[in-house]
C-alpha positions as CSV (number, residue, x, y, z in Angstrom):
1,M,111.3,99.0,118.0
2,R,109.1,97.9,115.1
3,I,108.0,101.4,114.5
4,L,111.5,102.7,113.8
5,F,112.4,99.7,111.8
6,C,109.3,100.1,109.6
7,L,109.9,103.8,109.1
8,F,113.2,102.9,107.5
9,F,113.0,99.5,105.8
10,L,109.4,99.6,104.7
11,T,109.6,103.2,103.5
12,I,112.6,102.6,101.7
13,S,114.1,104.5,93.7
14,T,113.0,101.5,90.3
15,S,109.9,102.5,89.2
16,Y,111.1,102.1,89.9
17,A,107.9,103.9,90.6
18,Q,107.8,105.0,87.2
19,Q,109.7,102.2,85.4
20,W,108.0,98.8,85.1
21,L,111.2,98.1,83.1
22,G,110.2,94.7,81.8
23,I,106.9,95.8,80.2
24,S,107.3,99.5,79.5
25,S,109.8,99.2,76.7
26,S,107.8,96.6,74.8
27,N,106.0,97.4,71.6
28,Y,103.0,95.7,73.2
29,S,103.0,97.8,76.4
30,G,99.8,99.7,75.6
31,T,99.0,102.4,78.2
32,Y,101.9,101.1,80.3
33,G,104.4,102.6,77.8
34,I,102.7,106.0,78.2
35,Y,104.2,106.6,81.6
36,N,107.8,106.4,80.4
37,N,107.1,108.4,77.2
38,P,103.7,109.7,76.1
39,A,104.9,109.5,72.4
40,N,104.7,105.7,72.7
41,I,101.0,105.9,72.3
42,A,101.3,106.9,68.6
43,D,101.7,104.3,65.8
44,S,100.9,101.5,68.4
45,R,100.6,97.8,67.5
46,Y,97.2,98.1,69.2
47,K,94.0,99.5,67.6
48,F,92.4,99.6,71.0
49,F,93.8,98.8,74.5
50,M,92.0,98.8,77.8
51,N,93.8,98.3,81.1
52,F,91.8,96.6,83.8
53,A,94.3,96.9,86.7
54,G,98.0,96.9,87.3
55,A,100.0,97.1,90.5
56,N,103.7,97.7,91.3
57,A,105.4,97.6,94.8
58,D,109.0,98.7,95.2
59,V,111.4,99.0,98.1
60,I,115.1,99.8,97.8
61,N,117.8,101.4,99.9
62,N,121.6,101.7,100.0
63,Y,122.2,101.1,103.7
64,A,120.3,98.1,105.1
65,S,120.3,94.6,103.6
66,W,118.0,91.6,104.4
67,A,120.1,88.7,105.9
68,A,117.3,86.6,107.4
69,P,117.1,82.9,106.8
70,F,113.7,83.4,105.1
71,S,112.7,85.8,102.3
72,I,110.9,89.1,102.6
73,V,108.2,87.5,100.4
74,G,107.8,84.7,103.0
75,L,107.5,87.3,105.8
76,M,104.8,89.3,103.9
77,T,102.8,86.2,102.9
78,R,103.3,84.3,106.2
79,T,104.9,81.3,104.5
80,V,108.0,81.3,106.8
81,P,109.1,77.8,107.6
82,N,107.9,76.5,111.0
83,R,111.3,76.4,112.5
84,Y,111.4,80.2,112.4
85,L,108.0,80.7,114.0
86,A,107.4,81.7,117.6
87,P,104.8,79.7,119.7
88,S,102.3,82.5,118.7
89,G,102.7,81.5,115.1
90,L,104.4,84.8,114.1
91,P,107.8,84.8,112.5
92,I,110.7,85.3,115.0
93,F,112.4,88.5,114.1
94,S,116.0,89.4,115.1
95,L,117.8,92.7,114.5
96,S,120.7,90.6,113.4
97,Y,118.7,89.9,110.2
98,I,119.4,93.4,109.1
99,K,123.0,94.1,107.9
100,E,124.3,97.7,107.8
101,K,126.8,99.4,105.6
102,T,129.2,101.7,107.5
103,N,131.2,103.1,104.6
104,I,128.6,105.5,103.2
105,S,127.9,109.1,104.0
106,N,124.5,109.7,102.4
107,V,121.9,107.2,103.2
108,T,118.9,107.1,100.8
109,S,115.9,104.9,100.6
110,F,112.8,104.8,98.4
111,A,109.4,103.0,98.5
112,S,106.5,103.2,96.1
113,I,103.1,101.6,95.4
114,D,101.8,102.3,92.0
115,I,98.2,101.1,91.2
116,K,97.1,101.7,87.6
117,G,93.4,101.7,87.3
118,P,91.0,101.5,84.3
119,S,92.7,103.1,81.3
120,L,92.3,103.0,77.6
121,M,93.8,104.1,74.3
122,Y,92.6,104.2,70.7
123,N,94.7,104.4,67.6
124,F,93.3,106.6,64.8
125,S,95.7,105.0,62.3
126,K,94.1,106.7,59.3
127,Y,94.9,110.1,60.8
128,K,98.2,109.0,62.4
129,F,97.4,110.0,66.0
130,S,96.2,108.2,69.1
131,I,94.5,109.2,72.3
132,G,94.6,107.7,75.8
133,L,92.8,108.1,79.1
134,T,94.6,106.9,82.2
135,S,94.0,106.6,86.0
136,R,96.3,105.6,88.8
137,V,97.0,105.9,92.5
138,R,100.6,106.5,93.6
139,V,102.2,106.3,97.0
140,L,105.8,107.4,97.2
141,T,108.2,107.7,100.1
142,N,111.6,109.1,100.0
143,L,114.2,109.2,102.8
144,N,117.2,111.3,101.6
145,N,120.2,113.3,102.9
146,T,120.4,111.0,105.9
147,T,123.5,110.5,108.0
148,P,124.6,106.9,108.9
149,D,124.1,107.6,112.6
150,V,120.4,108.5,112.1
151,A,120.0,105.5,109.8
152,H,121.5,103.2,112.4
153,I,118.9,104.3,114.9
154,L,116.1,103.8,112.4
155,V,117.3,100.3,111.7
156,K,118.5,99.1,115.1
157,T,116.2,101.4,117.2
158,T,117.2,103.1,120.4
159,F,117.9,99.9,122.2
160,D,121.5,99.7,121.1
161,P,123.6,100.4,124.2
162,N,126.6,101.3,122.1
163,I,124.9,104.7,121.3
164,F,124.0,105.6,124.9
165,G,125.6,108.8,126.0
166,V,127.2,109.6,122.7
167,R,126.3,113.1,121.5
168,Q,125.4,113.4,117.8
169,D,125.8,116.8,116.2
170,N,124.7,118.2,112.8
171,S,122.5,115.3,112.0
172,H,119.9,115.7,109.3
173,F,117.5,113.9,107.0
174,S,114.5,114.6,104.8
175,M,111.5,112.2,104.7
176,N,108.4,112.7,102.6
177,T,105.5,110.3,102.1
178,N,102.9,111.3,99.6
179,G,99.8,109.5,98.3
180,F,97.7,110.9,95.4
181,A,95.3,110.1,92.7
182,E,96.1,110.9,89.1
183,M,94.0,111.2,85.9
184,G,95.7,111.7,82.6
185,L,94.8,112.6,79.0
186,T,97.4,111.6,76.5
187,I,97.6,112.6,72.8
188,G,100.3,111.3,70.5
189,A,100.8,111.9,66.8
190,V,103.1,111.0,63.9
191,I,104.7,114.2,62.6
192,K,107.2,112.8,60.1
193,E,107.1,109.6,58.1
194,Q,109.5,110.0,55.2
195,E,111.3,106.9,53.9
196,Q,113.7,105.7,56.6
197,D,113.0,108.6,59.0
198,F,110.0,108.4,61.4
199,F,109.2,110.8,64.3
200,K,106.3,111.0,66.7
201,I,105.5,113.1,69.7
202,G,103.2,112.9,72.7
203,L,101.8,114.9,75.6
204,T,100.1,113.9,78.8
205,A,98.2,116.4,80.9
206,K,97.4,115.2,84.5
207,R,95.0,116.2,87.2
208,L,96.3,115.4,90.7
209,N,94.4,115.0,93.9
210,G,96.3,114.6,97.2
211,L,95.2,111.8,99.4
212,F,97.7,112.2,102.3
213,N,101.1,113.6,103.1
214,V,103.6,113.4,106.0
215,H,107.0,115.1,105.8
216,L,109.9,115.8,108.1
217,L,112.8,118.0,106.9
218,A,115.4,117.9,109.7
219,D,118.0,120.5,108.9
220,N,120.0,120.3,112.1
221,L,119.7,117.9,115.0
222,D,122.0,117.8,117.9
223,Y,120.9,115.1,120.3
224,V,121.9,112.3,122.8
225,I,120.2,109.0,123.7
226,D,120.6,107.5,127.1
227,A,119.1,104.7,129.2
228,N,116.3,105.8,131.5
229,A,117.4,105.7,135.1
230,L,114.0,104.3,136.4
231,R,113.1,102.1,133.4
232,P,116.2,100.3,132.1
233,L,114.4,99.0,129.0
234,R,113.4,102.5,127.9
235,Q,115.5,105.4,126.6
236,D,115.6,109.1,127.1
237,L,116.1,111.4,124.0
238,F,117.4,114.9,124.5
239,F,117.8,117.4,121.7
240,Y,120.3,120.2,122.3
241,K,118.9,121.6,119.1
242,A,116.0,120.6,116.9
243,Q,115.6,122.6,113.7
244,G,113.4,121.7,110.7
245,I,109.9,121.5,109.2
246,Y,107.1,119.1,110.0
247,G,103.9,118.8,108.1
248,T,101.0,116.4,107.7
249,T,97.4,115.9,106.5
250,S,94.8,114.5,108.9
251,G,93.4,111.0,108.7
252,D,90.1,112.5,107.5
253,A,91.7,113.5,104.3
254,L,92.1,109.9,103.3
255,R,88.9,108.7,104.9
256,N,86.8,111.2,103.1
257,F,88.1,110.8,99.6
258,S,85.7,109.6,96.9
259,F,85.8,109.4,93.1
260,T,83.0,111.9,92.7
261,P,83.1,114.9,90.3
262,N,83.3,117.3,93.3
263,W,86.2,115.5,94.8
264,L,88.1,114.9,91.5
265,F,87.6,118.3,90.0
266,G,86.7,120.5,93.0
267,N,88.6,121.5,96.1
268,L,87.4,118.8,98.5
269,A,90.7,116.9,98.5
270,A,93.5,117.8,100.9
271,G,95.5,119.2,97.9
272,T,95.2,119.5,94.2
273,G,97.5,120.2,91.3
274,Y,98.5,119.5,87.7
275,G,101.3,117.9,85.9
276,I,102.5,117.1,82.4
277,D,104.7,114.6,80.6
278,I,106.1,115.4,77.2
279,G,108.2,113.3,74.9
280,G,109.3,112.4,71.4
281,V,110.4,109.2,69.6
282,Y,112.6,108.8,66.5
283,E,112.8,105.5,64.6
284,Y,115.3,104.7,61.9
285,R,113.7,102.4,59.3
286,P,116.3,101.5,56.7
287,D,114.0,98.8,55.1
288,F,110.9,100.9,55.1
289,Y,109.9,99.8,51.6
290,K,109.4,96.2,52.9
291,Y,106.5,97.4,54.9
292,D,104.6,99.1,52.1
293,I,101.2,97.7,51.5
294,K,98.4,98.6,49.1
295,L,95.0,98.9,50.7
296,K,92.0,99.7,48.4
297,G,94.4,101.1,45.8
298,K,96.4,103.3,48.1
299,W,99.9,102.7,49.4
300,S,100.5,102.9,53.2
301,M,102.7,101.3,55.9
302,D,101.8,98.0,57.5
303,G,100.6,99.0,61.0
304,T,100.9,95.4,62.3
305,K,104.7,95.4,62.2
306,N,107.6,96.9,64.0
307,K,109.5,98.7,61.2
308,Y,112.6,100.2,62.9
309,L,116.2,99.0,63.2
310,Y,116.5,101.2,66.3
311,R,114.3,103.5,68.2
312,L,115.4,106.5,70.3
313,G,113.1,108.3,72.7
314,F,113.4,111.3,75.1
315,A,110.8,112.4,77.6
316,L,110.4,114.9,80.4
317,L,108.2,113.3,83.1
318,D,106.3,114.5,86.1
319,V,106.6,118.2,85.7
320,G,104.2,119.8,88.3
321,S,103.2,119.9,91.9
322,I,100.4,119.3,94.4
323,H,99.3,122.3,96.5
324,Y,98.0,121.2,99.9
325,N,95.8,124.0,101.2
326,N,92.6,122.6,102.5
327,P,92.4,124.0,106.1
328,A,90.2,121.1,107.2
329,Y,93.1,118.6,106.7
330,V,96.5,120.4,106.2
331,K,99.0,121.4,108.9
332,Q,102.6,122.5,108.7
333,V,105.0,124.1,111.3
334,G,108.6,125.1,111.5
335,I,110.5,123.9,114.5
336,N,113.6,125.6,115.9
337,K,113.9,124.7,119.6
338,P,116.8,124.1,122.0
339,N,117.0,121.8,125.0
340,V,114.0,119.5,124.3
341,Y,113.6,116.4,126.4
342,V,111.5,113.6,124.9
343,A,110.4,111.1,127.5
344,P,110.3,107.3,126.9
345,E,107.3,106.1,124.9
346,T,106.4,109.6,123.7
347,F,106.4,108.1,120.2
348,S,104.7,104.7,120.4
349,K,102.1,102.7,118.4
350,I,102.0,105.3,115.6
351,D,99.1,104.0,113.5
352,S,97.7,107.1,111.9
353,P,98.8,110.7,110.9
354,D,96.5,112.0,113.6
355,K,98.4,110.1,116.4
356,F,101.8,111.2,115.0
357,Y,100.5,114.8,115.0
358,H,99.5,114.7,118.6
359,Q,102.8,113.0,119.7
360,M,104.8,115.6,117.8
361,N,102.9,118.3,119.7
362,D,103.6,116.6,123.0
363,A,107.3,116.0,122.2
364,F,108.1,119.6,121.0
365,N,105.4,121.5,122.9
366,I,103.8,122.8,119.7
367,A,100.5,124.7,120.0
368,P,97.9,123.9,117.4
369,A,97.7,127.6,116.6
370,S,101.3,127.5,115.4
371,Y,100.4,125.5,112.4
372,T,99.7,126.8,108.9
373,S,97.5,125.1,106.3
374,D,99.5,125.6,103.1
375,F,102.4,123.8,101.6
376,T,103.4,122.6,98.1
377,V,104.8,119.2,97.2
378,V,106.6,118.9,93.8
379,L,106.3,115.9,91.6
380,P,109.4,113.6,91.0
381,M,110.5,115.3,87.7
382,A,112.9,113.2,85.7
383,L,114.4,112.9,82.2
384,S,113.7,109.5,80.6
385,T,115.9,108.3,77.7
386,N,115.3,105.1,75.9
387,F,117.1,103.3,73.1
388,D,115.7,100.1,71.6
389,Y,117.6,98.0,69.1
390,K,115.9,95.4,66.9
391,Y,118.2,92.4,66.5
392,S,115.6,90.4,64.8
393,E,111.8,90.2,64.4
394,K,111.5,88.7,67.9
395,I,114.7,89.7,69.8
396,Y,115.3,93.3,71.0
397,I,117.8,95.0,73.3
398,N,116.7,98.0,75.2
399,A,118.8,100.6,77.1
400,S,117.0,103.0,79.5
401,W,118.3,105.9,81.5
402,I,116.2,107.9,84.0
403,Q,117.8,110.9,85.6
404,S,116.2,112.7,88.5
405,L,115.9,116.4,88.1
406,R,114.7,117.2,91.7
407,N,116.8,118.3,94.6
408,P,116.3,115.5,97.2
409,K,116.6,118.0,100.1
410,V,113.5,120.0,99.2
411,L,109.9,119.2,100.1
412,G,108.6,116.8,97.4
413,M,108.8,113.5,95.7
414,N,112.1,112.3,94.2
415,Q,112.5,109.7,91.4
416,P,115.8,107.9,92.0
417,S,118.0,107.9,88.9
418,L,118.8,104.6,87.2
419,I,120.3,103.0,84.1
420,A,119.2,99.7,82.8
421,L,119.9,97.2,80.0
422,T,116.9,94.9,79.1
423,P,117.1,92.1,76.5
424,R,113.7,90.8,75.5
425,F,111.9,88.3,73.4
426,E,108.8,89.8,71.9
427,T,105.9,88.5,69.8
428,K,102.3,89.5,69.5
429,W,101.2,87.3,72.3
430,I,104.3,86.7,74.4
431,D,107.0,88.9,75.9
432,V,110.0,87.8,78.0
433,A,112.4,90.4,79.4
434,A,115.3,90.4,81.8
435,P,116.3,93.9,83.0
436,I,119.7,94.5,84.5
437,A,119.8,97.8,86.3
438,L,121.8,100.2,88.5
439,Q,119.0,101.7,90.6
440,N,118.5,104.1,93.5
441,G,120.8,106.8,92.2
442,Y,123.1,104.1,90.5
443,R,123.8,102.6,93.9
444,N,122.1,99.2,93.7
445,L,122.6,96.5,91.1
446,T,119.5,94.5,90.4
447,I,118.4,91.8,88.0
448,G,114.8,91.2,87.0
449,L,112.5,89.0,85.0
450,M,109.1,89.7,83.3
451,G,106.7,87.6,81.3
452,R,103.7,88.6,79.3
453,F,101.3,86.0,78.1
454,G,98.5,87.6,76.1
455,P,96.6,90.0,78.3
456,L,98.5,89.2,81.5
457,F,102.0,90.1,82.6
458,I,103.9,89.5,85.8
459,G,107.4,90.5,86.7
460,T,110.0,91.8,89.1
461,E,113.0,94.1,88.8
462,N,114.7,92.6,91.8
463,L,114.9,88.9,91.7
464,G,117.4,88.9,94.6
465,G,114.7,90.4,96.9
466,V,112.0,87.9,95.7
467,L,114.3,84.8,96.0
468,N,116.3,86.1,99.0
469,I,119.6,85.9,97.1
470,A,122.8,87.7,98.2
471,K,121.3,89.8,101.1
472,P,119.0,92.0,99.0
473,N,118.6,95.8,99.6
474,G,114.9,95.8,98.6
475,I,112.2,94.0,96.7
476,N,110.0,94.7,93.7
477,F,107.0,93.1,92.1
478,Y,104.5,94.1,89.5
479,M,101.6,92.7,87.4
480,G,98.8,93.8,85.1
481,L,95.7,92.6,83.2
482,F,94.3,94.2,80.1
483,L,92.2,93.8,77.0
484,P,94.0,94.1,73.7
485,L,92.7,94.6,70.2
486,F,95.6,94.4,67.8
487,M,96.1,96.4,64.6
488,K,95.3,94.1,61.6
489,L,95.0,94.3,57.9
490,P,91.4,94.2,56.5
491,D,90.1,90.8,55.3
492,S,90.9,90.6,51.6
493,P,87.9,90.0,49.3
494,N,90.3,89.4,46.4
495,G,93.9,88.9,45.8
496,C,94.5,92.5,44.9
497,Y,92.9,94.1,48.0
498,V,96.2,93.9,50.0
499,E,99.5,94.0,48.2
500,T,103.0,94.1,49.5
501,T,105.8,96.0,47.7
502,S,107.1,94.0,44.8
503,G,107.9,94.2,41.1
504,L,109.2,97.2,39.2
505,K,108.3,99.8,41.9
506,H,110.3,97.8,44.4
507,E,113.3,97.6,42.1
508,L,113.2,101.3,41.3
509,R,113.1,102.2,45.0
510,E,116.1,100.0,45.7
511,L,118.0,101.7,42.8
512,F,117.2,105.2,44.1
513,K,118.1,104.2,47.6
514,K,121.6,102.9,46.4
515,N,122.1,106.1,44.3
516,K,121.2,108.2,47.3
517,Q,123.7,106.4,49.5
518,K,126.4,106.7,46.8
519,R,125.8,110.5,46.7
520,K,126.1,110.8,50.5
521,W,129.4,108.8,50.3
522,N,130.9,110.9,47.6
523,K,129.9,114.0,49.5
524,V,131.7,112.7,52.6
525,R,134.8,111.8,50.6
């Protein structure tokens, strides 16, 4: 029972694997802003930024909601009230705690763990470009193209007597779980800084090493579940037709990983690949002259300030793939079999890819020689669009749109689409943001909250899941710790060392600006 439940609810898109909405749009996001748009690294408010560690966990789906009298957080942290504990001390779990939606045709779920490791960036402000080195480990699970009948079994298990003897035809689903390590090199540069118009671009090149993969692409399943005649508490499963693809990496692929040069840059991992992110950012700076400063006799822009009225960014993320082809670890087979009987407890106590591999062989009579050692998993390619409006020096309003560009039915990772509106309060040392989003392919409404206090931030994009409000469809939590060195003006040895725009030059610029606006207006008329 628990195995099927975990397959659904604990493998149930906002980053948001990629999102970190509360922190990623901030002007003080450092390397965390790179993942949504690599151009964010250029013209940063930091001279130097070093990330120590960051972690994000996300679960969301459009079918099952949590209706227990205690929260998911309480279950995970074992802080459930005593009245809901069994004599063994474990929480009492009832299938009635999971509520299902019956009026949907395509069930989707997404889960991710995103661990951002040591990363750094440096701002060469004199030359108007920045460079960053990042590391992370990502685990993504997608369950897509799933019928409600299959989802019902995954949630309520095969114990439900209402499904006994009812034949299900043309069932289908695609499930992919992928874990991989990622190293990235990011370069961002300012390519235009002319009065009110400012434009910067960025590129991230990534080396990918596959840690593990398990995938099931069920194209056509015709089956029936019935009670076992000799064991009433067990069920028989009979496939009239089973057609699809199954693949996995062995447990040794994960056990033998190491952060050595041979593993990172050689072919010792289960799979390797490459990816890129590319993006650009435009800023409209109508009051650019207010940020002119004179340093050692030369005029430049104040690098400590946010100078835009609004900022618009576009990025293409996660273009690439991981090729799993290490014969020591990789196995894949196509299944197309009629009349397959699966005895009770054939699938039980699945605690490793190796055990699942052997149980699949037993269930479908697959010979080890039938497997191949070659498949490719695509990255969750997506288009990221970001609009940031500066209401005042400390108050901003951000709109984000992430659109998945992958077919959820193919073998690979899928970034669920979302749209979000995030008001935030931002200063050099403090950020407070409250993202409101439609996540998981615009299916789930979530409200979040994030706070940054100096080098530490903590947040969630799903307060309902954390606080157990309104039967949540998932949960999200993230945090990070870093070392920041802010951009600053040089210490002034005399009053003339640093000057802001003033006097005659300022007045002439204002006059030219008004004349330019007048000419544009006359041209329009």
